[in-house]
MARKE-306304 format. One record per residue (C-alpha): residue number from 1; residue in three letters; x, z, y. Coordinates in steps of 0.02 Angstrom, whole numbers, plus 50000, padded with zeros to 5 digits. Layout:
// MARKE-306304
<nr:NUM | rest:Ala | c1:X | c3:Z | c2:Y>
...
END
This chain:
// MARKE-306304
<nr:1 | rest:Met | c1:50382 | c3:48619 | c2:51321>
<nr:2 | rest:Pro | c1:50361 | c3:48806 | c2:51289>
<nr:3 | rest:Ala | c1:50182 | c3:48865 | c2:51276>
<nr:4 | rest:Ser | c1:50115 | c3:48929 | c2:51441>
<nr:5 | rest:Lys | c1:50003 | c3:49080 | c2:51457>
<nr:6 | rest:Ser | c1:49847 | c3:48972 | c2:51449>
<nr:7 | rest:Gln | c1:49900 | c3:48861 | c2:51303>
<nr:8 | rest:Ser | c1:49842 | c3:48892 | c2:51125>
<nr:9 | rest:Thr | c1:49887 | c3:48800 | c2:50966>
<nr:10 | rest:Lys | c1:49802 | c3:48816 | c2:50797>
<nr:11 | rest:Arg | c1:49832 | c3:48759 | c2:50619>
<nr:12 | rest:Lys | c1:49690 | c3:48731 | c2:50496>
<nr:13 | rest:Tyr | c1:49687 | c3:48834 | c2:50337>
<nr:14 | rest:Arg | c1:49556 | c3:48885 | c2:50210>
<nr:15 | rest:Asp | c1:49592 | c3:49070 | c2:50179>
<nr:16 | rest:Ile | c1:49671 | c3:49120 | c2:50344>
<nr:17 | rest:Leu | c1:49654 | c3:49092 | c2:50530>
<nr:18 | rest:His | c1:49809 | c3:49044 | c2:50627>
<nr:19 | rest:Glu | c1:49833 | c3:49031 | c2:50813>
<nr:20 | rest:Val | c1:49977 | c3:49038 | c2:50935>
<nr:21 | rest:Lys | c1:49915 | c3:49104 | c2:51101>
<nr:22 | rest:Asp | c1:50013 | c3:49171 | c2:51249>
<nr:23 | rest:Gln | c1:50174 | c3:49162 | c2:51148>
<nr:24 | rest:Val | c1:50104 | c3:49267 | c2:51007>
<nr:25 | rest:Ala | c1:50069 | c3:49199 | c2:50832>
<nr:26 | rest:Trp | c1:49910 | c3:49271 | c2:50755>
<nr:27 | rest:Val | c1:49888 | c3:49262 | c2:50566>
<nr:28 | rest:Thr | c1:49721 | c3:49330 | c2:50506>
<nr:29 | rest:Ile | c1:49666 | c3:49345 | c2:50325>
<nr:30 | rest:Asp | c1:49491 | c3:49270 | c2:50335>
<nr:31 | rest:Arg | c1:49407 | c3:49334 | c2:50176>
<nr:32 | rest:Pro | c1:49299 | c3:49477 | c2:50241>
<nr:33 | rest:Arg | c1:49173 | c3:49460 | c2:50097>
<nr:34 | rest:Val | c1:49308 | c3:49528 | c2:49980>
<nr:35 | rest:Leu | c1:49383 | c3:49648 | c2:50109>
<nr:36 | rest:Asn | c1:49518 | c3:49519 | c2:50147>
<nr:37 | rest:Ala | c1:49589 | c3:49530 | c2:49972>
<nr:38 | rest:Phe | c1:49713 | c3:49389 | c2:49945>
<nr:39 | rest:Arg | c1:49735 | c3:49260 | c2:49808>
<nr:40 | rest:Glu | c1:49870 | c3:49131 | c2:49775>
<nr:41 | rest:Gln | c1:49807 | c3:49011 | c2:49909>
<nr:42 | rest:Thr | c1:49801 | c3:49151 | c2:50037>
<nr:43 | rest:Leu | c1:49981 | c3:49196 | c2:50006>
<nr:44 | rest:Asp | c1:50036 | c3:49014 | c2:50017>
<nr:45 | rest:Glu | c1:49946 | c3:48991 | c2:50182>
<nr:46 | rest:Met | c1:50017 | c3:49150 | c2:50258>
<nr:47 | rest:Ile | c1:50193 | c3:49097 | c2:50210>
<nr:48 | rest:Asp | c1:50166 | c3:48927 | c2:50289>
<nr:49 | rest:Ala | c1:50089 | c3:48995 | c2:50448>
<nr:50 | rest:Leu | c1:50223 | c3:49126 | c2:50475>
<nr:51 | rest:Lys | c1:50365 | c3:49005 | c2:50438>
<nr:52 | rest:Ser | c1:50292 | c3:48886 | c2:50568>
<nr:53 | rest:Thr | c1:50341 | c3:49010 | c2:50704>
<nr:54 | rest:Arg | c1:50520 | c3:48948 | c2:50682>
<nr:55 | rest:Glu | c1:50464 | c3:48782 | c2:50757>
<nr:56 | rest:Asp | c1:50430 | c3:48862 | c2:50926>
<nr:57 | rest:Pro | c1:50569 | c3:48973 | c2:50997>
<nr:58 | rest:Ser | c1:50453 | c3:49028 | c2:51138>
<nr:59 | rest:Ile | c1:50351 | c3:49133 | c2:51015>
<nr:60 | rest:Val | c1:50391 | c3:49315 | c2:51049>
<nr:61 | rest:Cys | c1:50312 | c3:49400 | c2:50898>
<nr:62 | rest:Ala | c1:50183 | c3:49379 | c2:50761>
<nr:63 | rest:Val | c1:50031 | c3:49485 | c2:50722>
<nr:64 | rest:Val | c1:49958 | c3:49496 | c2:50547>
<nr:65 | rest:Thr | c1:49781 | c3:49564 | c2:50530>
<nr:66 | rest:Gly | c1:49617 | c3:49547 | c2:50434>
<nr:67 | rest:Ala | c1:49451 | c3:49472 | c2:50488>
<nr:68 | rest:Gly | c1:49304 | c3:49585 | c2:50526>
<nr:69 | rest:Asp | c1:49301 | c3:49772 | c2:50556>
<nr:70 | rest:Lys | c1:49303 | c3:49837 | c2:50376>
<nr:71 | rest:Ala | c1:49474 | c3:49795 | c2:50310>
<nr:72 | rest:Phe | c1:49651 | c3:49740 | c2:50350>
<nr:73 | rest:Ser | c1:49668 | c3:49695 | c2:50166>
<nr:74 | rest:Ala | c1:49611 | c3:49776 | c2:50004>
<nr:75 | rest:Gly | c1:49760 | c3:49696 | c2:49915>
<nr:76 | rest:Gly | c1:49757 | c3:49567 | c2:49778>
<nr:77 | rest:Asp | c1:49590 | c3:49489 | c2:49732>
<nr:78 | rest:Phe | c1:49553 | c3:49550 | c2:49556>
<nr:79 | rest:Tyr | c1:49462 | c3:49388 | c2:49514>
<nr:80 | rest:Ala | c1:49630 | c3:49304 | c2:49537>
<nr:81 | rest:Met | c1:49739 | c3:49442 | c2:49465>
<nr:82 | rest:Lys | c1:49641 | c3:49465 | c2:49303>
<nr:83 | rest:Arg | c1:49695 | c3:49288 | c2:49256>
<nr:84 | rest:Leu | c1:49876 | c3:49341 | c2:49256>
<nr:85 | rest:Asn | c1:49982 | c3:49370 | c2:49102>
<nr:86 | rest:Phe | c1:50167 | c3:49380 | c2:49059>
<nr:87 | rest:Thr | c1:50182 | c3:49191 | c2:49054>
<nr:88 | rest:Asn | c1:50106 | c3:49150 | c2:49222>
<nr:89 | rest:Ala | c1:50143 | c3:49313 | c2:49316>
<nr:90 | rest:Cys | c1:50289 | c3:49231 | c2:49405>
<nr:91 | rest:Met | c1:50166 | c3:49117 | c2:49494>
<nr:92 | rest:Trp | c1:50091 | c3:49270 | c2:49581>
<nr:93 | rest:Asn | c1:50245 | c3:49379 | c2:49595>
<nr:94 | rest:Asp | c1:50351 | c3:49243 | c2:49673>
<nr:95 | rest:Arg | c1:50219 | c3:49217 | c2:49807>
<nr:96 | rest:Met | c1:50214 | c3:49403 | c2:49848>
<nr:97 | rest:Leu | c1:50402 | c3:49411 | c2:49859>
<nr:98 | rest:Gly | c1:50402 | c3:49249 | c2:49958>
<nr:99 | rest:Leu | c1:50284 | c3:49319 | c2:50089>
<nr:100 | rest:Ala | c1:50383 | c3:49480 | c2:50101>
<nr:101 | rest:Met | c1:50546 | c3:49386 | c2:50126>
<nr:102 | rest:Thr | c1:50464 | c3:49270 | c2:50253>
<nr:103 | rest:Ile | c1:50408 | c3:49417 | c2:50359>
<nr:104 | rest:Arg | c1:50575 | c3:49505 | c2:50346>
<nr:105 | rest:Gly | c1:50672 | c3:49345 | c2:50376>
<nr:106 | rest:Leu | c1:50583 | c3:49290 | c2:50535>
<nr:107 | rest:Pro | c1:50691 | c3:49310 | c2:50690>
<nr:108 | rest:Ile | c1:50544 | c3:49389 | c2:50783>
<nr:109 | rest:Pro | c1:50456 | c3:49557 | c2:50758>
<nr:110 | rest:Val | c1:50300 | c3:49553 | c2:50650>
<nr:111 | rest:Ile | c1:50161 | c3:49677 | c2:50689>
<nr:112 | rest:Ala | c1:50028 | c3:49732 | c2:50565>
<nr:113 | rest:Met | c1:49866 | c3:49766 | c2:50660>
<nr:114 | rest:Val | c1:49769 | c3:49872 | c2:50537>
<nr:115 | rest:Asn | c1:49581 | c3:49897 | c2:50547>
<nr:116 | rest:Gly | c1:49487 | c3:49983 | c2:50405>
<nr:117 | rest:Trp | c1:49546 | c3:49976 | c2:50224>
<nr:118 | rest:Cys | c1:49732 | c3:49945 | c2:50196>
<nr:119 | rest:Met | c1:49756 | c3:49972 | c2:50011>
<nr:120 | rest:Gly | c1:49869 | c3:49922 | c2:49867>
<nr:121 | rest:Gly | c1:49951 | c3:49754 | c2:49898>
<nr:122 | rest:Gly | c1:49870 | c3:49754 | c2:50070>
<nr:123 | rest:His | c1:49966 | c3:49911 | c2:50111>
<nr:124 | rest:Glu | c1:50125 | c3:49832 | c2:50045>
<nr:125 | rest:Leu | c1:50092 | c3:49687 | c2:50164>
<nr:126 | rest:Ala | c1:50091 | c3:49813 | c2:50307>
<nr:127 | rest:Leu | c1:50252 | c3:49891 | c2:50240>
<nr:128 | rest:Trp | c1:50339 | c3:49723 | c2:50252>
<nr:129 | rest:Cys | c1:50299 | c3:49710 | c2:50437>
<nr:130 | rest:Asp | c1:50414 | c3:49780 | c2:50571>
<nr:131 | rest:Leu | c1:50281 | c3:49881 | c2:50663>
<nr:132 | rest:Val | c1:50111 | c3:49948 | c2:50612>
<nr:133 | rest:Ile | c1:49972 | c3:49996 | c2:50731>
<nr:134 | rest:Ala | c1:49806 | c3:50054 | c2:50659>
<nr:135 | rest:Ser | c1:49632 | c3:50097 | c2:50719>
<nr:136 | rest:Asp | c1:49567 | c3:50271 | c2:50689>
<nr:137 | rest:Asn | c1:49452 | c3:50208 | c2:50551>
<nr:138 | rest:Ala | c1:49597 | c3:50141 | c2:50449>
<nr:139 | rest:Val | c1:49635 | c3:50209 | c2:50276>
<nr:140 | rest:Leu | c1:49803 | c3:50172 | c2:50195>
<nr:141 | rest:Gly | c1:49847 | c3:50199 | c2:50013>
<nr:142 | rest:Gln | c1:49922 | c3:50141 | c2:49850>
<nr:143 | rest:Thr | c1:49789 | c3:50121 | c2:49715>
<nr:144 | rest:Gly | c1:49893 | c3:50044 | c2:49576>
<nr:145 | rest:Ala | c1:49886 | c3:50197 | c2:49463>
<nr:146 | rest:Lys | c1:49695 | c3:50190 | c2:49469>
<nr:147 | rest:Val | c1:49681 | c3:50008 | c2:49420>
<nr:148 | rest:Gly | c1:49827 | c3:49978 | c2:49303>
<nr:149 | rest:Ala | c1:49952 | c3:49897 | c2:49422>
<nr:150 | rest:Cys | c1:50120 | c3:49954 | c2:49490>
<nr:151 | rest:Pro | c1:50168 | c3:49940 | c2:49675>
<nr:152 | rest:Thr | c1:50343 | c3:49873 | c2:49650>
<nr:153 | rest:Val | c1:50332 | c3:49740 | c2:49786>
<nr:154 | rest:Gly | c1:50390 | c3:49856 | c2:49925>
<nr:155 | rest:Ala | c1:50299 | c3:50021 | c2:49904>
<nr:156 | rest:Thr | c1:50421 | c3:50097 | c2:49779>
<nr:157 | rest:Gln | c1:50565 | c3:50036 | c2:49886>
<nr:158 | rest:Tyr | c1:50507 | c3:50077 | c2:50063>
<nr:159 | rest:Leu | c1:50390 | c3:50226 | c2:50049>
<nr:160 | rest:Pro | c1:50527 | c3:50354 | c2:50007>
<nr:161 | rest:Arg | c1:50624 | c3:50295 | c2:50160>
<nr:162 | rest:Leu | c1:50474 | c3:50305 | c2:50275>
<nr:163 | rest:Ile | c1:50386 | c3:50465 | c2:50222>
<nr:164 | rest:Gly | c1:50509 | c3:50550 | c2:50104>
<nr:165 | rest:Glu | c1:50529 | c3:50551 | c2:49916>
<nr:166 | rest:Arg | c1:50403 | c3:50688 | c2:49876>
<nr:167 | rest:Leu | c1:50261 | c3:50618 | c2:49980>
<nr:168 | rest:Ala | c1:50297 | c3:50442 | c2:49919>
<nr:169 | rest:Arg | c1:50281 | c3:50497 | c2:49738>
<nr:170 | rest:Glu | c1:50119 | c3:50587 | c2:49777>
<nr:171 | rest:Met | c1:50052 | c3:50432 | c2:49864>
<nr:172 | rest:Ile | c1:50094 | c3:50323 | c2:49713>
<nr:173 | rest:Phe | c1:50065 | c3:50440 | c2:49564>
<nr:174 | rest:Cys | c1:49908 | c3:50524 | c2:49634>
<nr:175 | rest:Ala | c1:49844 | c3:50372 | c2:49732>
<nr:176 | rest:Arg | c1:49839 | c3:50481 | c2:49888>
<nr:177 | rest:Arg | c1:49760 | c3:50400 | c2:50039>
<nr:178 | rest:Phe | c1:49801 | c3:50430 | c2:50221>
<nr:179 | rest:Gly | c1:49686 | c3:50414 | c2:50369>
<nr:180 | rest:Ala | c1:49770 | c3:50329 | c2:50516>
<nr:181 | rest:Lys | c1:49796 | c3:50489 | c2:50614>
<nr:182 | rest:Glu | c1:49888 | c3:50575 | c2:50471>
<nr:183 | rest:Ala | c1:49979 | c3:50414 | c2:50430>
<nr:184 | rest:Ala | c1:50053 | c3:50413 | c2:50606>
<nr:185 | rest:Glu | c1:50100 | c3:50597 | c2:50590>
<nr:186 | rest:Val | c1:50199 | c3:50572 | c2:50429>
<nr:187 | rest:Gly | c1:50282 | c3:50411 | c2:50489>
<nr:188 | rest:Leu | c1:50187 | c3:50289 | c2:50379>
<nr:189 | rest:Ile | c1:50131 | c3:50192 | c2:50534>
<nr:190 | rest:Asn | c1:50187 | c3:50186 | c2:50714>
<nr:191 | rest:Lys | c1:50027 | c3:50225 | c2:50806>
<nr:192 | rest:Cys | c1:49843 | c3:50267 | c2:50783>
<nr:193 | rest:Val | c1:49721 | c3:50213 | c2:50919>
<nr:194 | rest:Pro | c1:49531 | c3:50212 | c2:50940>
<nr:195 | rest:Gln | c1:49455 | c3:50061 | c2:50853>
<nr:196 | rest:Asn | c1:49394 | c3:49986 | c2:51017>
<nr:197 | rest:Asp | c1:49572 | c3:49994 | c2:51087>
<nr:198 | rest:Leu | c1:49662 | c3:49917 | c2:50938>
<nr:199 | rest:Leu | c1:49677 | c3:49740 | c2:51007>
<nr:200 | rest:Lys | c1:49718 | c3:49799 | c2:51183>
<nr:201 | rest:Glu | c1:49858 | c3:49913 | c2:51121>
<nr:202 | rest:Thr | c1:49928 | c3:49777 | c2:51009>
<nr:203 | rest:Leu | c1:49932 | c3:49658 | c2:51155>
<nr:204 | rest:Lys | c1:50027 | c3:49789 | c2:51256>
<nr:205 | rest:Trp | c1:50163 | c3:49789 | c2:51124>
<nr:206 | rest:Cys | c1:50170 | c3:49600 | c2:51129>
<nr:207 | rest:Glu | c1:50181 | c3:49600 | c2:51319>
<nr:208 | rest:Thr | c1:50320 | c3:49729 | c2:51313>
<nr:209 | rest:Met | c1:50424 | c3:49621 | c2:51197>
<nr:210 | rest:Lys | c1:50400 | c3:49469 | c2:51307>
<nr:211 | rest:Gly | c1:50510 | c3:49556 | c2:51434>
<nr:212 | rest:His | c1:50648 | c3:49586 | c2:51308>
<nr:213 | rest:Ser | c1:50793 | c3:49476 | c2:51253>
<nr:214 | rest:Ala | c1:50744 | c3:49360 | c2:51110>
<nr:215 | rest:Leu | c1:50924 | c3:49358 | c2:51049>
<nr:216 | rest:Thr | c1:50933 | c3:49547 | c2:51048>
<nr:217 | rest:Leu | c1:50769 | c3:49561 | c2:50953>
<nr:218 | rest:Arg | c1:50833 | c3:49437 | c2:50825>
<nr:219 | rest:Met | c1:51001 | c3:49521 | c2:50801>
<nr:220 | rest:Thr | c1:50934 | c3:49699 | c2:50797>
<nr:221 | rest:Lys | c1:50799 | c3:49652 | c2:50670>
<nr:222 | rest:Lys | c1:50934 | c3:49580 | c2:50558>
<nr:223 | rest:Ser | c1:51039 | c3:49737 | c2:50580>
<nr:224 | rest:Leu | c1:50892 | c3:49854 | c2:50549>
<nr:225 | rest:Asn | c1:50852 | c3:49760 | c2:50389>
<nr:226 | rest:Phe | c1:51030 | c3:49767 | c2:50324>
<nr:227 | rest:Glu | c1:51020 | c3:49925 | c2:50219>
<nr:228 | rest:Ser | c1:50849 | c3:49888 | c2:50145>
<nr:229 | rest:Asp | c1:50902 | c3:49709 | c2:50111>
<nr:230 | rest:Met | c1:51014 | c3:49788 | c2:49981>
<nr:231 | rest:Leu | c1:50853 | c3:49830 | c2:49888>
<nr:232 | rest:Tyr | c1:50827 | c3:49648 | c2:49840>
<nr:233 | rest:Ala | c1:50888 | c3:49685 | c2:49664>
<nr:234 | rest:Ser | c1:50755 | c3:49820 | c2:49652>
<nr:235 | rest:Trp | c1:50623 | c3:49694 | c2:49703>
<nr:236 | rest:Gln | c1:50680 | c3:49575 | c2:49565>
<nr:237 | rest:His | c1:50676 | c3:49717 | c2:49440>
<nr:238 | rest:Gly | c1:50504 | c3:49766 | c2:49502>
<nr:239 | rest:Met | c1:50438 | c3:49589 | c2:49480>
<nr:240 | rest:Glu | c1:50488 | c3:49590 | c2:49296>
<nr:241 | rest:Leu | c1:50406 | c3:49759 | c2:49270>
<nr:242 | rest:Leu | c1:50249 | c3:49695 | c2:49355>
<nr:243 | rest:Ala | c1:50245 | c3:49540 | c2:49246>
<nr:244 | rest:His | c1:50233 | c3:49652 | c2:49092>
<nr:245 | rest:Val | c1:50097 | c3:49756 | c2:49174>
<nr:246 | rest:Trp | c1:49988 | c3:49604 | c2:49210>
<nr:247 | rest:Asp | c1:49984 | c3:49563 | c2:49024>
<nr:248 | rest:Ser | c1:49936 | c3:49740 | c2:48969>
<nr:249 | rest:Gln | c1:49770 | c3:49803 | c2:48906>
<nr:250 | rest:Glu | c1:49779 | c3:49943 | c2:49035>
<nr:251 | rest:Ala | c1:49785 | c3:49819 | c2:49179>
<nr:252 | rest:Lys | c1:49640 | c3:49722 | c2:49106>
<nr:253 | rest:Glu | c1:49539 | c3:49883 | c2:49088>
<nr:254 | rest:Gly | c1:49580 | c3:49940 | c2:49264>
<nr:255 | rest:Met | c1:49528 | c3:49777 | c2:49346>
<nr:256 | rest:Ala | c1:49373 | c3:49756 | c2:49238>
<nr:257 | rest:Ala | c1:49318 | c3:49933 | c2:49280>
<nr:258 | rest:Phe | c1:49344 | c3:49905 | c2:49466>
<nr:259 | rest:Leu | c1:49244 | c3:49744 | c2:49465>
<nr:260 | rest:Ala | c1:49106 | c3:49827 | c2:49363>
<nr:261 | rest:Gly | c1:49100 | c3:49978 | c2:49479>
<nr:262 | rest:Arg | c1:49137 | c3:50104 | c2:49341>
<nr:263 | rest:Pro | c1:49279 | c3:50227 | c2:49311>
<nr:264 | rest:Pro | c1:49420 | c3:50154 | c2:49205>
<nr:265 | rest:Asp | c1:49449 | c3:50227 | c2:49032>
<nr:266 | rest:Phe | c1:49638 | c3:50244 | c2:49025>
<nr:267 | rest:Gln | c1:49626 | c3:50394 | c2:48907>
<nr:268 | rest:Lys | c1:49592 | c3:50281 | c2:48759>
<nr:269 | rest:Phe | c1:49765 | c3:50204 | c2:48779>
<nr:270 | rest:Arg | c1:49848 | c3:50375 | c2:48776>
<nr:271 | rest:Leu | c1:49753 | c3:50420 | c2:48617>
<nr:272 | rest:Arg | c1:49795 | c3:50251 | c2:48540>
<nr:273 | rest:Asp | c1:49980 | c3:50278 | c2:48576>
<nr:274 | rest:Lys | c1:49972 | c3:50455 | c2:48507>
<nr:275 | rest:Lys | c1:49898 | c3:50391 | c2:48344>
<nr:276 | rest:Glu | c1:50029 | c3:50255 | c2:48329>
<nr:277 | rest:Leu | c1:50170 | c3:50380 | c2:48359>
<nr:278 | rest:Glu | c1:50099 | c3:50500 | c2:48230>
<nr:279 | rest:Glu | c1:50091 | c3:50358 | c2:48103>
<nr:280 | rest:Tyr | c1:50272 | c3:50314 | c2:48143>
<nr:281 | rest:Leu | c1:50333 | c3:50493 | c2:48120>
<nr:282 | rest:Glu | c1:50232 | c3:50510 | c2:47959>
<nr:283 | rest:Gly | c1:50313 | c3:50351 | c2:47896>
<nr:284 | rest:Cys | c1:50485 | c3:50425 | c2:47926>
<nr:285 | rest:Glu | c1:50437 | c3:50577 | c2:47824>
<nr:286 | rest:Lys | c1:50376 | c3:50465 | c2:47682>
<nr:287 | rest:Asp | c1:50534 | c3:50359 | c2:47682>
<nr:288 | rest:Leu | c1:50439 | c3:50205 | c2:47744>
<nr:289 | rest:Asn | c1:50592 | c3:50168 | c2:47851>
<nr:290 | rest:Ala | c1:50692 | c3:50128 | c2:47694>
<nr:291 | rest:Pro | c1:50687 | c3:49974 | c2:47582>
<nr:292 | rest:Pro | c1:50545 | c3:49990 | c2:47454>
<nr:293 | rest:Ala | c1:50665 | c3:50012 | c2:47307>
<nr:294 | rest:Met | c1:50750 | c3:50160 | c2:47390>
<nr:295 | rest:Arg | c1:50597 | c3:50257 | c2:47447>
<nr:296 | rest:Gly | c1:50582 | c3:50432 | c2:47381>
<nr:297 | rest:Lys | c1:50757 | c3:50430 | c2:47307>
<nr:298 | rest:Lys | c1:50902 | c3:50535 | c2:47368>
<nr:299 | rest:Ala | c1:51049 | c3:50441 | c2:47434>
<nr:300 | rest:Lys | c1:51202 | c3:50446 | c2:47318>
<nr:301 | rest:Gln | c1:51333 | c3:50567 | c2:47371>
<nr:302 | rest:Ser | c1:51493 | c3:50482 | c2:47422>
END
């Protein structure tokens, strides 16, 4: 039988909380000690919980949020991500893409209820959702450039469409952050509300959709996704780029600096590359790009 207004069902997980109540599925990242940063297990559990909504056609919508009042999600947990390299990067990247495709593929709207920090991969999680409502203490941003990672799991694809090409590039290249009020003004989120009203306003959206046709919601979500579904090739390309980034010294420096609470030293990599290029150009001048027996000798005129 369909769930009645008083019924509630729950699944047991380690990293998340999951509950279906009053025809709404609630998926909460439950890692407040690390600002709801996610690891491999978190992503697996979110995929499973969200996919389970297909087992109950009476569910109207899903809400994704973070436990506590400090963060929606700070993105990937660096203690998990610093273990990544080119060989195993697919184990992480496939999970990220899997969660994104799960959210986009559900036949119901998915709402991101954002409270506090919403950064990096956590912000990409919000981008995957259909609607975003945030409390006035929320801060949204892409921090990849500051820590040696690239936001190619949705940010590079969706941000230009949401806020325009120029502002998207500023957000990514300069790691610009937006408070919730400004985020609503530029179209990054749907609505900014006082922190104490966040749950109440989210529930209003859920109640509104309960009065709407489930079939229409399903079909219009599929139609709305059509154009951006064409970006799937870009996602695949982005995953390969990201795999190379995970194995780089710059990524290792960025994550180590973040965990140590110090500024990263990315300048040393620029200087290293400059030295290597100078050595290469000098080698060309010295004929080091020719077989040893031909160095320093003029080529015979034909």
